[in-house]
N, C-alpha and C positions, 0 to 999 in steps of 0.2 A: 243344106242344113248341116250335114256331117262335117263338111269343110269348115263351116263357121264355128262349130263346137270344137273342132280340132285346133283351129286357129286361136280361139279364146283360151283353151287349155294350155297351148304353147305359150301365149303371152303371160298367163298366170304363173306358169312354171319359171319363165324367164324373170319375172318380177320377184318371185320368191327367191330365186337363186341370187339375184343382186342384193336382196334384203339380208340374206343370211351369210353369203360368201363373198360377193363382189365388193367393189370399191364403195366405201361409205356404209358398209354392212354393220350389223349389230356386234359382231366379233371385233371389228376394227374400232367401233365406238367404245366398247368395253376396254380395249387395250389403251385407247387414248385417255379415257377417264382414269385408268390406273396410273398412267404416266403423269397425268396432271396431279394426282394425289402425291406421287413420289416427289415431283417438283415442288409442291407446296411444303412438304416436310423439309426438303433441302433449303427452300427459301426461308422458312422459319428458323432453321438452325443458323443460316448465314446472317439473318437479321439479328438474332441474339448475339452472335459474335461481333457484328458491327456495333451494336449498342454497347457492348463491353469495351471495345476498342475506343469508341467515341468517349465514353466515360473516362477511360484512362488518359486520353489526349487532353481532355478538359482538366483532369486532376494534375497532370504533368505541367500544363500551361499555367495553372492558377496558383499552385502551392509548391513550396520547396520540400515539404515532407515527403511527397511521393517521389520526387526527383532523388532525394537523399536515400530513400529506401531502395530505389532501383539501383543506384550507384553502389550501395553496400552489397545488395544481393548478387548483382551481375558482374560488378567490377572488383569487388572485394575491397572497396575503399573504406578508410577509417578516418576519424577526426584526429586532429593533433592532440596528443596527450592520452589517447586511448591505447590500450594494449590488445593486440590481435592474438587470439588463441585459436588454433586449429586442432580439432579432435579427429583423429583418424581411427575409426573402429575396424577391427579385423573382420574379414569376410567370414560368413558362416562356414565355409568349406575349409578355412585355414584353422589350424590349432593354435591356441595361444602359447607363447613361449613359456617354458618351465623354469 
């Protein structure tokens, strides 16, 4: 009888060890849930970025206004007859000339 009780206690302890510490334990489950939550946040961020890029692609493909705006901003292009003015502001650390 004592041997049976000792065996049952041993089995119970082994199962509890696996439940709390071993492979597939509660700690591992909590870590995996936290990792899934972090991956969902990253997925949402990347989804929003993709939607923005998709809208930009559609805009660039369908209209010339977006293409012109991008050429002006990134390449400094101007239309014939326009005058280009570049304003250079002094850095805050530099003193203005007297």
